[in-house]
BAPARO-68389 format. One record per atom (N, C-alpha, C, O): atom name; residue in one letter; chain; x, y, z; residue number from 1. Coordinates in steps of 0.001 Angstrom, whole numbers, plus 500000, padded with zeros to 6 digits. Layout:
% residues N
+------+------+------+--------+--------+--------+-----+
: site : code : unit :     xx :     yy :     zz : pos :
+------+------+------+--------+--------+--------+-----+
:   CA :    A :    A :      X :      Y :      Z : NUM :
...
+------+------+------+--------+--------+--------+-----+
***
This chain:
% residues 107
+------+------+------+--------+--------+--------+-----+
: site : code : unit :     xx :     yy :     zz : pos :
+------+------+------+--------+--------+--------+-----+
:    N :    M :    A : 228415 : 842930 : 337221 :   1 :
:   CA :    M :    A : 229330 : 842314 : 338156 :   1 :
:    C :    M :    A : 228555 : 841386 : 339084 :   1 :
:    O :    M :    A : 227762 : 841842 : 339908 :   1 :
:    N :    S :    A : 228785 : 840099 : 338949 :   2 :
:   CA :    S :    A : 228071 : 839121 : 339769 :   2 :
:    C :    S :    A : 228772 : 838872 : 341102 :   2 :
:    O :    S :    A : 228149 : 838400 : 342053 :   2 :
:    N :    Q :    A : 230057 : 839185 : 341174 :   3 :
:   CA :    Q :    A : 230783 : 838960 : 342413 :   3 :
:    C :    Q :    A : 230668 : 840180 : 343312 :   3 :
:    O :    Q :    A : 230657 : 841321 : 342848 :   3 :
:    N :    E :    A : 230582 : 839908 : 344624 :   4 :
:   CA :    E :    A : 230574 : 841001 : 345581 :   4 :
:    C :    E :    A : 231996 : 841483 : 345786 :   4 :
:    O :    E :    A : 232941 : 840696 : 345843 :   4 :
:    N :    R :    A : 232123 : 842791 : 345894 :   5 :
:   CA :    R :    A : 233446 : 843345 : 346154 :   5 :
:    C :    R :    A : 233727 : 843285 : 347641 :   5 :
:    O :    R :    A : 232863 : 843572 : 348469 :   5 :
:    N :    E :    A : 234955 : 842907 : 347962 :   6 :
:   CA :    E :    A : 235359 : 842853 : 349361 :   6 :
:    C :    E :    A : 235686 : 844268 : 349825 :   6 :
:    O :    E :    A : 236361 : 845011 : 349112 :   6 :
:    N :    P :    A : 235215 : 844649 : 351012 :   7 :
:   CA :    P :    A : 235515 : 845992 : 351496 :   7 :
:    C :    P :    A : 237015 : 846223 : 351606 :   7 :
:    O :    P :    A : 237775 : 845312 : 351937 :   7 :
:    N :    R :    A : 237428 : 847448 : 351326 :   8 :
:   CA :    R :    A : 238858 : 847751 : 351346 :   8 :
:    C :    R :    A : 239432 : 847734 : 352756 :   8 :
:    O :    R :    A : 240623 : 847481 : 352933 :   8 :
:    N :    L :    A : 238615 : 847995 : 353748 :   9 :
:   CA :    L :    A : 239106 : 848054 : 355118 :   9 :
:    C :    L :    A : 239063 : 846700 : 355823 :   9 :
:    O :    L :    A : 239472 : 846599 : 356980 :   9 :
:    N :    K :    A : 238580 : 845673 : 355155 :  10 :
:   CA :    K :    A : 238450 : 844366 : 355804 :  10 :
:    C :    K :    A : 239788 : 843831 : 356326 :  10 :
:    O :    K :    A : 239825 : 843356 : 357461 :  10 :
:    N :    P :    A : 240893 : 843880 : 355560 :  11 :
:   CA :    P :    A : 242165 : 843391 : 356108 :  11 :
:    C :    P :    A : 242620 : 844172 : 357340 :  11 :
:    O :    P :    A : 243218 : 843600 : 358251 :  11 :
:    N :    I :    A : 242341 : 845467 : 357373 :  12 :
:   CA :    I :    A : 242733 : 846276 : 358528 :  12 :
:    C :    I :    A : 241929 : 845865 : 359756 :  12 :
:    O :    I :    A : 242470 : 845763 : 360857 :  12 :
:    N :    I :    A : 240638 : 845632 : 359560 :  13 :
:   CA :    I :    A : 239782 : 845219 : 360675 :  13 :
:    C :    I :    A : 240193 : 843852 : 361188 :  13 :
:    O :    I :    A : 240229 : 843638 : 362400 :  13 :
:    N :    E :    A : 240505 : 842915 : 360288 :  14 :
:   CA :    E :    A : 240941 : 841589 : 360710 :  14 :
:    C :    E :    A : 242263 : 841660 : 361468 :  14 :
:    O :    E :    A : 242465 : 840938 : 362444 :  14 :
:    N :    G :    A : 243162 : 842533 : 361013 :  15 :
:   CA :    G :    A : 244431 : 842718 : 361719 :  15 :
:    C :    G :    A : 244228 : 843300 : 363103 :  15 :
:    O :    G :    A : 244907 : 842909 : 364051 :  15 :
:    N :    A :    A : 243298 : 844233 : 363223 :  16 :
:   CA :    A :    A : 243006 : 844834 : 364531 :  16 :
:    C :    A :    A : 242411 : 843790 : 365471 :  16 :
:    O :    A :    A : 242688 : 843815 : 366671 :  16 :
:    N :    E :    A : 241606 : 842882 : 364949 :  17 :
:   CA :    E :    A : 241058 : 841814 : 365790 :  17 :
:    C :    E :    A : 242172 : 840922 : 366324 :  17 :
:    O :    E :    A : 242126 : 840496 : 367478 :  17 :
:    N :    S :    A : 243169 : 840639 : 365495 :  18 :
:   CA :    S :    A : 244293 : 839814 : 365944 :  18 :
:    C :    S :    A : 245103 : 840533 : 367011 :  18 :
:    O :    S :    A : 245531 : 839917 : 367986 :  18 :
:    N :    L :    A : 245316 : 841831 : 366834 :  19 :
:   CA :    L :    A : 246060 : 842591 : 367825 :  19 :
:    C :    L :    A : 245278 : 842732 : 369121 :  19 :
:    O :    L :    A : 245863 : 842790 : 370203 :  19 :
:    N :    S :    A : 243976 : 842787 : 369013 :  20 :
:   CA :    S :    A : 243173 : 843008 : 370201 :  20 :
:    C :    S :    A : 243172 : 841795 : 371132 :  20 :
:    O :    S :    A : 242778 : 841921 : 372291 :  20 :
:    N :    L :    A : 243596 : 840644 : 370666 :  21 :
:   CA :    L :    A : 243641 : 839463 : 371527 :  21 :
:    C :    L :    A : 244598 : 839679 : 372694 :  21 :
:    O :    L :    A : 244250 : 839392 : 373839 :  21 :
:    N :    G :    A : 245773 : 840171 : 372422 :  22 :
:   CA :    G :    A : 246738 : 840435 : 373492 :  22 :
:    C :    G :    A : 246239 : 841493 : 374453 :  22 :
:    O :    G :    A : 246404 : 841374 : 375667 :  22 :
:    N :    I :    A : 245631 : 842521 : 373906 :  23 :
:   CA :    I :    A : 245097 : 843584 : 374747 :  23 :
:    C :    I :    A : 243957 : 843047 : 375608 :  23 :
:    O :    I :    A : 243868 : 843371 : 376792 :  23 :
:    N :    S :    A : 243092 : 842233 : 375024 :  24 :
:   CA :    S :    A : 241958 : 841713 : 375785 :  24 :
:    C :    S :    A : 242420 : 840785 : 376905 :  24 :
:    O :    S :    A : 241776 : 840719 : 377952 :  24 :
:    N :    M :    A : 243519 : 840070 : 376701 :  25 :
:   CA :    M :    A : 244043 : 839213 : 377764 :  25 :
:    C :    M :    A : 244496 : 840051 : 378955 :  25 :
:    O :    M :    A : 244181 : 839743 : 380105 :  25 :
:    N :    V :    A : 245242 : 841115 : 378661 :  26 :
:   CA :    V :    A : 245733 : 841981 : 379729 :  26 :
:    C :    V :    A : 244570 : 842658 : 380446 :  26 :
:    O :    V :    A : 244546 : 842733 : 381675 :  26 :
:    N :    V :    A : 243612 : 843146 : 379672 :  27 :
:   CA :    V :    A : 242463 : 843828 : 380270 :  27 :
:    C :    V :    A : 241643 : 842860 : 381122 :  27 :
:    O :    V :    A : 241165 : 843238 : 382192 :  27 :
:    N :    A :    A : 241475 : 841632 : 380673 :  28 :
:   CA :    A :    A : 240707 : 840652 : 381451 :  28 :
:    C :    A :    A : 241370 : 840389 : 382792 :  28 :
:    O :    A :    A : 240686 : 840319 : 383813 :  28 :
:    N :    V :    A : 242679 : 840243 : 382808 :  29 :
:   CA :    V :    A : 243380 : 839997 : 384068 :  29 :
:    C :    V :    A : 243295 : 841240 : 384959 :  29 :
:    O :    V :    A : 243083 : 841121 : 386166 :  29 :
:    N :    L :    A : 243457 : 842419 : 384376 :  30 :
:   CA :    L :    A : 243366 : 843647 : 385176 :  30 :
:    C :    L :    A : 241974 : 843834 : 385767 :  30 :
:    O :    L :    A : 241844 : 844248 : 386919 :  30 :
:    N :    I :    A : 240949 : 843540 : 385005 :  31 :
:   CA :    I :    A : 239587 : 843641 : 385534 :  31 :
:    C :    I :    A : 239381 : 842623 : 386663 :  31 :
:    O :    I :    A : 238753 : 842932 : 387676 :  31 :
:    N :    G :    A : 239907 : 841423 : 386484 :  32 :
:   CA :    G :    A : 239819 : 840417 : 387545 :  32 :
:    C :    G :    A : 240526 : 840869 : 388815 :  32 :
:    O :    G :    A : 240015 : 840677 : 389918 :  32 :
:    N :    V :    A : 241706 : 841473 : 388657 :  33 :
:   CA :    V :    A : 242430 : 841993 : 389820 :  33 :
:    C :    V :    A : 241624 : 843115 : 390469 :  33 :
:    O :    V :    A : 241550 : 843208 : 391695 :  33 :
:    N :    G :    A : 241019 : 843966 : 389636 :  34 :
:   CA :    G :    A : 240181 : 845036 : 390178 :  34 :
:    C :    G :    A : 238998 : 844499 : 390964 :  34 :
:    O :    G :    A : 238665 : 845012 : 392033 :  34 :
:    N :    I :    A : 238363 : 843461 : 390428 :  35 :
:   CA :    I :    A : 237247 : 842830 : 391149 :  35 :
:    C :    I :    A : 237744 : 842237 : 392468 :  35 :
:    O :    I :    A : 237089 : 842365 : 393503 :  35 :
:    N :    G :    A : 238907 : 841587 : 392418 :  36 :
:   CA :    G :    A : 239471 : 841006 : 393627 :  36 :
:    C :    G :    A : 239812 : 842065 : 394670 :  36 :
:    O :    G :    A : 239547 : 841878 : 395857 :  36 :
:    N :    L :    A : 240402 : 843180 : 394226 :  37 :
:   CA :    L :    A : 240712 : 844257 : 395168 :  37 :
:    C :    L :    A : 239433 : 844843 : 395764 :  37 :
:    O :    L :    A : 239372 : 845149 : 396955 :  37 :
:    N :    G :    A : 238416 : 844995 : 394920 :  38 :
:   CA :    G :    A : 237140 : 845514 : 395415 :  38 :
:    C :    G :    A : 236525 : 844591 : 396452 :  38 :
:    O :    G :    A : 236040 : 845049 : 397487 :  38 :
:    N :    L :    A : 236542 : 843299 : 396181 :  39 :
:   CA :    L :    A : 236014 : 842333 : 397154 :  39 :
:    C :    L :    A : 236834 : 842339 : 398438 :  39 :
:    O :    L :    A : 236289 : 842222 : 399536 :  39 :
:    N :    K :    A : 238164 : 842476 : 398289 :  40 :
:   CA :    K :    A : 239043 : 842489 : 399464 :  40 :
:    C :    K :    A : 238722 : 843695 : 400353 :  40 :
:    O :    K :    A : 238611 : 843559 : 401571 :  40 :
:    N :    H :    A : 238576 : 844855 : 399747 :  41 :
:   CA :    H :    A : 238281 : 846060 : 400530 :  41 :
:    C :    H :    A : 236853 : 846046 : 401066 :  41 :
:    O :    H :    A : 236583 : 846594 : 402135 :  41 :
:    N :    L :    A : 235941 : 845423 : 400328 :  42 :
:   CA :    L :    A : 234551 : 845389 : 400756 :  42 :
:    C :    L :    A : 234340 : 844454 : 401946 :  42 :
:    O :    L :    A : 233636 : 844789 : 402898 :  42 :
:    N :    F :    A : 234961 : 843276 : 401874 :  43 :
:   CA :    F :    A : 234739 : 842272 : 402911 :  43 :
:    C :    F :    A : 235915 : 842118 : 403873 :  43 :
:    O :    F :    A : 235747 : 841547 : 404950 :  43 :
:    N :    G :    A : 237094 : 842611 : 403515 :  44 :
:   CA :    G :    A : 238238 : 842561 : 404408 :  44 :
:    C :    G :    A : 238997 : 841245 : 404439 :  44 :
:    O :    G :    A : 239796 : 841021 : 405348 :  44 :
:    N :    H :    A : 238769 : 840376 : 403476 :  45 :
:   CA :    H :    A : 239484 : 839094 : 403416 :  45 :
:    C :    H :    A : 240491 : 839139 : 402265 :  45 :
:    O :    H :    A : 240130 : 839424 : 401123 :  45 :
:    N :    A :    A : 241752 : 838856 : 402579 :  46 :
:   CA :    A :    A : 242819 : 838948 : 401574 :  46 :
:    C :    A :    A : 242677 : 837891 : 400475 :  46 :
:    O :    A :    A : 243085 : 838126 : 399338 :  46 :
:    N :    W :    A : 242107 : 836742 : 400801 :  47 :
:   CA :    W :    A : 242017 : 835666 : 399814 :  47 :
:    C :    W :    A : 241028 : 836001 : 398696 :  47 :
:    O :    W :    A : 241052 : 835361 : 397645 :  47 :
:    N :    L :    A : 240165 : 836988 : 398905 :  48 :
:   CA :    L :    A : 239223 : 837379 : 397844 :  48 :
:    C :    L :    A : 239946 : 838027 : 396660 :  48 :
:    O :    L :    A : 239459 : 837994 : 395530 :  48 :
:    N :    L :    A : 241120 : 838619 : 396937 :  49 :
:   CA :    L :    A : 241931 : 839162 : 395836 :  49 :
:    C :    L :    A : 242308 : 838052 : 394864 :  49 :
:    O :    L :    A : 242265 : 838248 : 393650 :  49 :
:    N :    W :    A : 242672 : 836900 : 395384 :  50 :
:   CA :    W :    A : 243090 : 835786 : 394534 :  50 :
:    C :    W :    A : 241926 : 835219 : 393730 :  50 :
:    O :    W :    A : 242121 : 834734 : 392615 :  50 :
:    N :    I :    A : 240738 : 835275 : 394275 :  51 :
:   CA :    I :    A : 239572 : 834852 : 393497 :  51 :
:    C :    I :    A : 239406 : 835760 : 392282 :  51 :
:    O :    I :    A : 239125 : 835287 : 391181 :  51 :
:    N :    G :    A : 239580 : 837059 : 392484 :  52 :
:   CA :    G :    A : 239511 : 837998 : 391368 :  52 :
:    C :    G :    A : 240587 : 837741 : 390329 :  52 :
:    O :    G :    A : 240332 : 837817 : 389127 :  52 :
:    N :    V :    A : 241796 : 837436 : 390801 :  53 :
:   CA :    V :    A : 242900 : 837135 : 389874 :  53 :
:    C :    V :    A : 242564 : 835891 : 389049 :  53 :
:    O :    V :    A : 242774 : 835875 : 387836 :  53 :
:    N :    F :    A : 242047 : 834859 : 389701 :  54 :
:   CA :    F :    A : 241694 : 833637 : 388976 :  54 :
:    C :    F :    A : 240546 : 833879 : 387998 :  54 :
:    O :    F :    A : 240524 : 833296 : 386914 :  54 :
:    N :    I :    A : 239598 : 834732 : 388371 :  55 :
:   CA :    I :    A : 238506 : 835079 : 387442 :  55 :
:    C :    I :    A : 239079 : 835782 : 386213 :  55 :
:    O :    I :    A : 238667 : 835505 : 385086 :  55 :
:    N :    G :    A : 240027 : 836690 : 386433 :  56 :
:   CA :    G :    A : 240658 : 837397 : 385314 :  56 :
:    C :    G :    A : 241441 : 836465 : 384408 :  56 :
:    O :    G :    A : 241377 : 836579 : 383184 :  56 :
:    N :    I :    A : 242175 : 835550 : 385006 :  57 :
:   CA :    I :    A : 242950 : 834588 : 384211 :  57 :
:    C :    I :    A : 242011 : 833675 : 383424 :  57 :
:    O :    I :    A : 242273 : 833357 : 382264 :  57 :
:    N :    A :    A : 240920 : 833257 : 384059 :  58 :
:   CA :    A :    A : 239948 : 832410 : 383359 :  58 :
:    C :    A :    A : 239324 : 833161 : 382190 :  58 :
:    O :    A :    A : 239105 : 832579 : 381128 :  58 :
:    N :    A :    A : 239038 : 834439 : 382372 :  59 :
:   CA :    A :    A : 238483 : 835236 : 381272 :  59 :
:    C :    A :    A : 239493 : 835376 : 380143 :  59 :
:    O :    A :    A : 239111 : 835335 : 378973 :  59 :
:    N :    A :    A : 240778 : 835540 : 380465 :  60 :
:   CA :    A :    A : 241813 : 835638 : 379444 :  60 :
:    C :    A :    A : 241934 : 834334 : 378657 :  60 :
:    O :    A :    A : 242065 : 834349 : 377433 :  60 :
:    N :    V :    A : 241890 : 833211 : 379367 :  61 :
:   CA :    V :    A : 241955 : 831906 : 378693 :  61 :
:    C :    V :    A : 240732 : 831718 : 377797 :  61 :
:    O :    V :    A : 240843 : 831184 : 376693 :  61 :
:    N :    L :    A : 239581 : 832151 : 378267 :  62 :
:   CA :    L :    A : 238374 : 832051 : 377449 :  62 :
:    C :    L :    A : 238492 : 832897 : 376184 :  62 :
:    O :    L :    A : 238039 : 832481 : 375117 :  62 :
:    N :    N :    A : 239091 : 834071 : 376295 :  63 :
:   CA :    N :    A : 239307 : 834913 : 375113 :  63 :
:    C :    N :    A : 240219 : 834219 : 374105 :  63 :
:    O :    N :    A : 239969 : 834264 : 372900 :  63 :
:    N :    V :    A : 241267 : 833582 : 374598 :  64 :
:   CA :    V :    A : 242181 : 832861 : 373702 :  64 :
:    C :    V :    A : 241455 : 831699 : 373038 :  64 :
:    O :    V :    A : 241634 : 831457 : 371844 :  64 :
:    N :    Y :    A : 240642 : 830982 : 373796 :  65 :
:   CA :    Y :    A : 239902 : 829854 : 373234 :  65 :
:    C :    Y :    A : 238934 : 830318 : 372146 :  65 :
:    O :    Y :    A : 238822 : 829678 : 371100 :  65 :
:    N :    K :    A : 238242 : 831415 : 372388 :  66 :
:   CA :    K :    A : 237312 : 831938 : 371381 :  66 :
:    C :    K :    A : 238053 : 832354 : 370113 :  66 :
:    O :    K :    A : 237590 : 832090 : 369004 :  66 :
:    N :    A :    A : 239202 : 833003 : 370278 :  67 :
:   CA :    A :    A : 239989 : 833412 : 369112 :  67 :
:    C :    A :    A : 240504 : 832193 : 368355 :  67 :
:    O :    A :    A : 240503 : 832175 : 367124 :  67 :
:    N :    Y :    A : 240947 : 831165 : 369099 :  68 :
:   CA :    Y :    A : 241424 : 829933 : 368462 :  68 :
:    C :    Y :    A : 240300 : 829269 : 367679 :  68 :
:    O :    Y :    A : 240505 : 828820 : 366551 :  68 :
:    N :    S :    A : 239112 : 829207 : 368276 :  69 :
:   CA :    S :    A : 237982 : 828579 : 367593 :  69 :
:    C :    S :    A : 237645 : 829307 : 366308 :  69 :
:    O :    S :    A : 237365 : 828685 : 365283 :  69 :
:    N :    K :    A : 237673 : 830622 : 366369 :  70 :
:   CA :    K :    A : 237364 : 831422 : 365179 :  70 :
:    C :    K :    A : 238410 : 831186 : 364083 :  70 :
:    O :    K :    A : 238062 : 831019 : 362914 :  70 :
:    N :    Q :    A : 239688 : 831173 : 364464 :  71 :
:   CA :    Q :    A : 240740 : 830950 : 363482 :  71 :
:    C :    Q :    A : 240696 : 829535 : 362922 :  71 :
:    O :    Q :    A : 240990 : 829328 : 361745 :  71 :
:    N :    F :    A : 240333 : 828561 : 363747 :  72 :
:   CA :    F :    A : 240244 : 827186 : 363271 :  72 :
:    C :    F :    A : 239133 : 827037 : 362242 :  72 :
:    O :    F :    A : 239290 : 826320 : 361254 :  72 :
:    N :    K :    A : 238004 : 827718 : 362471 :  73 :
:   CA :    K :    A : 236916 : 827686 : 361496 :  73 :
:    C :    K :    A : 237361 : 828310 : 360182 :  73 :
:    O :    K :    A : 237023 : 827807 : 359110 :  73 :
:    N :    E :    A : 238116 : 829400 : 360255 :  74 :
:   CA :    E :    A : 238638 : 830033 : 359043 :  74 :
:    C :    E :    A : 239597 : 829088 : 358320 :  74 :
:    O :    E :    A : 239587 : 829011 : 357091 :  74 :
:    N :    Y :    A : 240420 : 828372 : 359078 :  75 :
:   CA :    Y :    A : 241354 : 827411 : 358487 :  75 :
:    C :    Y :    A : 240605 : 826287 : 357782 :  75 :
:    O :    Y :    A : 240963 : 825892 : 356672 :  75 :
:    N :    E :    A : 239566 : 825776 : 358433 :  76 :
:   CA :    E :    A : 238782 : 824697 : 357824 :  76 :
:    C :    E :    A : 238129 : 825171 : 356529 :  76 :
:    O :    E :    A : 238085 : 824432 : 355545 :  76 :
:    N :    K :    A : 237630 : 826385 : 356530 :  77 :
:   CA :    K :    A : 237006 : 826929 : 355322 :  77 :
:    C :    K :    A : 238052 : 827100 : 354217 :  77 :
:    O :    K :    A : 237778 : 826836 : 353046 :  77 :
:    N :    L :    A : 239236 : 827538 : 354597 :  78 :
:   CA :    L :    A : 240310 : 827721 : 353630 :  78 :
:    C :    L :    A : 240784 : 826379 : 353075 :  78 :
:    O :    L :    A : 241127 : 826279 : 351898 :  78 :
:    N :    A :    A : 240802 : 825362 : 353911 :  79 :
:   CA :    A :    A : 241258 : 824039 : 353474 :  79 :
:    C :    A :    A : 240316 : 823428 : 352438 :  79 :
:    O :    A :    A : 240729 : 822551 : 351680 :  79 :
:    N :    Q :    A : 239077 : 823869 : 352391 :  80 :
:   CA :    Q :    A : 238115 : 823345 : 351428 :  80 :
:    C :    Q :    A : 238249 : 823987 : 350046 :  80 :
:    O :    Q :    A : 237621 : 823532 : 349091 :  80 :
:    N :    E :    A : 239058 : 825032 : 349934 :  81 :
:   CA :    E :    A : 239211 : 825686 : 348630 :  81 :
:    C :    E :    A : 239952 : 824765 : 347668 :  81 :
:    O :    E :    A : 240856 : 824032 : 348069 :  81 :
:    N :    P :    A : 239566 : 824809 : 346413 :  82 :
:   CA :    P :    A : 240164 : 823889 : 345426 :  82 :
:    C :    P :    A : 241668 : 824049 : 345254 :  82 :
:    O :    P :    A : 242353 : 823074 : 344943 :  82 :
:    N :    R :    A : 242189 : 825237 : 345445 :  83 :
:   CA :    R :    A : 243621 : 825409 : 345202 :  83 :
:    C :    R :    A : 244495 : 824711 : 346239 :  83 :
:    O :    R :    A : 245698 : 824558 : 346027 :  83 :
:    N :    Y :    A : 243902 : 824284 : 347364 :  84 :
:   CA :    Y :    A : 244658 : 823581 : 348392 :  84 :
:    C :    Y :    A : 244343 : 822086 : 348431 :  84 :
:    O :    Y :    A : 244834 : 821379 : 349310 :  84 :
:    N :    Q :    A : 243546 : 821606 : 347511 :  85 :
:   CA :    Q :    A : 243155 : 820200 : 347500 :  85 :
:    C :    Q :    A : 244309 : 819271 : 347133 :  85 :
:    O :    Q :    A : 244333 : 818118 : 347564 :  85 :
:    N :    Y :    A : 245261 : 819757 : 346345 :  86 :
:   CA :    Y :    A : 246337 : 818880 : 345887 :  86 :
:    C :    Y :    A : 247162 : 818347 : 347055 :  86 :
:    O :    Y :    A : 247616 : 817204 : 347014 :  86 :
:    N :    K :    A : 247360 : 819148 : 348083 :  87 :
:   CA :    K :    A : 248154 : 818698 : 349228 :  87 :
:    C :    K :    A : 247458 : 817553 : 349956 :  87 :
:    O :    K :    A : 248099 : 816583 : 350359 :  87 :
:    N :    R :    A : 246155 : 817671 : 350121 :  88 :
:   CA :    R :    A : 245406 : 816604 : 350780 :  88 :
:    C :    R :    A : 245457 : 815339 : 349924 :  88 :
:    O :    R :    A : 245569 : 814236 : 350459 :  88 :
:    N :    D :    A : 245378 : 815487 : 348610 :  89 :
:   CA :    D :    A : 245457 : 814328 : 347727 :  89 :
:    C :    D :    A : 246825 : 813658 : 347813 :  89 :
:    O :    D :    A : 246916 : 812430 : 347798 :  89 :
:    N :    L :    A : 247891 : 814457 : 347903 :  90 :
:   CA :    L :    A : 249233 : 813896 : 348035 :  90 :
:    C :    L :    A : 249378 : 813120 : 349348 :  90 :
:    O :    L :    A : 249970 : 812041 : 349373 :  90 :
:    N :    E :    A : 248837 : 813673 : 350432 :  91 :
:   CA :    E :    A : 248905 : 812980 : 351712 :  91 :
:    C :    E :    A : 248103 : 811680 : 351673 :  91 :
:    O :    E :    A : 248517 : 810668 : 352240 :  91 :
:    N :    K :    A : 246968 : 811716 : 351007 :  92 :
:   CA :    K :    A : 246130 : 810523 : 350886 :  92 :
:    C :    K :    A : 246863 : 809439 : 350098 :  92 :
:    O :    K :    A : 246830 : 808269 : 350479 :  92 :
:    N :    D :    A : 247521 : 809816 : 349007 :  93 :
:   CA :    D :    A : 248291 : 808852 : 348209 :  93 :
:    C :    D :    A : 249443 : 808265 : 349021 :  93 :
:    O :    D :    A : 249725 : 807071 : 348921 :  93 :
:    N :    A :    A : 250107 : 809092 : 349820 :  94 :
:   CA :    A :    A : 251219 : 808607 : 350636 :  94 :
:    C :    A :    A : 250719 : 807604 : 351676 :  94 :
:    O :    A :    A : 251393 : 806607 : 351936 :  94 :
:    N :    L :    A : 249567 : 807844 : 352268 :  95 :
:   CA :    L :    A : 249005 : 806900 : 353230 :  95 :
:    C :    L :    A : 248637 : 805579 : 352568 :  95 :
:    O :    L :    A : 248851 : 804515 : 353150 :  95 :
:    N :    E :    A : 248092 : 805634 : 351375 :  96 :
:   CA :    E :    A : 247733 : 804412 : 350659 :  96 :
:    C :    E :    A : 248979 : 803595 : 350331 :  96 :
:    O :    E :    A : 248950 : 802367 : 350420 :  96 :
:    N :    E :    A : 250068 : 804254 : 349955 :  97 :
:   CA :    E :    A : 251308 : 803551 : 349662 :  97 :
:    C :    E :    A : 251861 : 802886 : 350917 :  97 :
:    O :    E :    A : 252366 : 801765 : 350857 :  97 :
:    N :    D :    A : 251767 : 803576 : 352055 :  98 :
:   CA :    D :    A : 252242 : 802991 : 353309 :  98 :
:    C :    D :    A : 251428 : 801763 : 353684 :  98 :
:    O :    D :    A : 251991 : 800772 : 354150 :  98 :
:    N :    E :    A : 250120 : 801806 : 353492 :  99 :
:   CA :    E :    A : 249265 : 800664 : 353810 :  99 :
:    C :    E :    A : 249593 : 799477 : 352922 :  99 :
:    O :    E :    A : 249547 : 798335 : 353380 :  99 :
:    N :    E :    A : 249922 : 799724 : 351670 : 100 :
:   CA :    E :    A : 250275 : 798636 : 350763 : 100 :
:    C :    E :    A : 251578 : 797978 : 351198 : 100 :
:    O :    E :    A : 251717 : 796761 : 351075 : 100 :
:    N :    D :    A : 252533 : 798747 : 351701 : 101 :
:   CA :    D :    A : 253817 : 798194 : 352123 : 101 :
:    C :    D :    A : 253668 : 797269 : 353332 : 101 :
:    O :    D :    A : 254383 : 796273 : 353443 : 101 :
:    N :    F :    A : 252754 : 797592 : 354227 : 102 :
:   CA :    F :    A : 252583 : 796789 : 355435 : 102 :
:    C :    F :    A : 251814 : 795505 : 355145 : 102 :
:    O :    F :    A : 251954 : 794535 : 355888 : 102 :
:    N :    G :    A : 251014 : 795470 : 354098 : 103 :
:   CA :    G :    A : 250177 : 794320 : 353840 : 103 :
:    C :    G :    A : 250927 : 793119 : 353283 : 103 :
:    O :    G :    A : 250563 : 791986 : 353597 : 103 :
:    N :    A :    A : 251931 : 793314 : 352493 : 104 :
:   CA :    A :    A : 252605 : 792193 : 351837 : 104 :
:    C :    A :    A : 254008 : 792013 : 352417 : 104 :
:    O :    A :    A : 254718 : 792978 : 352699 : 104 :
:    N :    K :    A : 254385 : 790731 : 352587 : 105 :
:   CA :    K :    A : 255722 : 790437 : 353076 : 105 :
:    C :    K :    A : 256627 : 790220 : 351870 : 105 :
:    O :    K :    A : 256283 : 789499 : 350934 : 105 :
:    N :    K :    A : 257758 : 790843 : 351913 : 106 :
:   CA :    K :    A : 258714 : 790703 : 350819 : 106 :
:    C :    K :    A : 259953 : 789994 : 351351 : 106 :
:    O :    K :    A : 260573 : 790424 : 352323 : 106 :
:    N :    Y :    A : 260295 : 788889 : 350681 : 107 :
:   CA :    Y :    A : 261458 : 788115 : 351098 : 107 :
:    C :    Y :    A : 262521 : 788185 : 350068 : 107 :
:    O :    Y :    A : 263586 : 787592 : 350240 : 107 :
+------+------+------+--------+--------+--------+-----+
***
């Protein structure tokens, strides 16, 4: 057998990673709120709570960006597979036909 076998649990792990995105967003915001509350109680300034909230929201956005980047790389890799090349070829042919129509005037 020259091909490597894919682990049986791989789809389950990939699914758990997708589900964990929502959980990580909530946890990031909660940790930010916790940091803000800690700073508020430590220093006594109410506006420090909002800094913690913004830190949590920024961490959540960063988590979404990282997940998007990972999925985009997977999409690009999938788009290079031969079984999906026909769609790109069809789009390329359609663009060439459109360019030909604009070049010549028909009376």
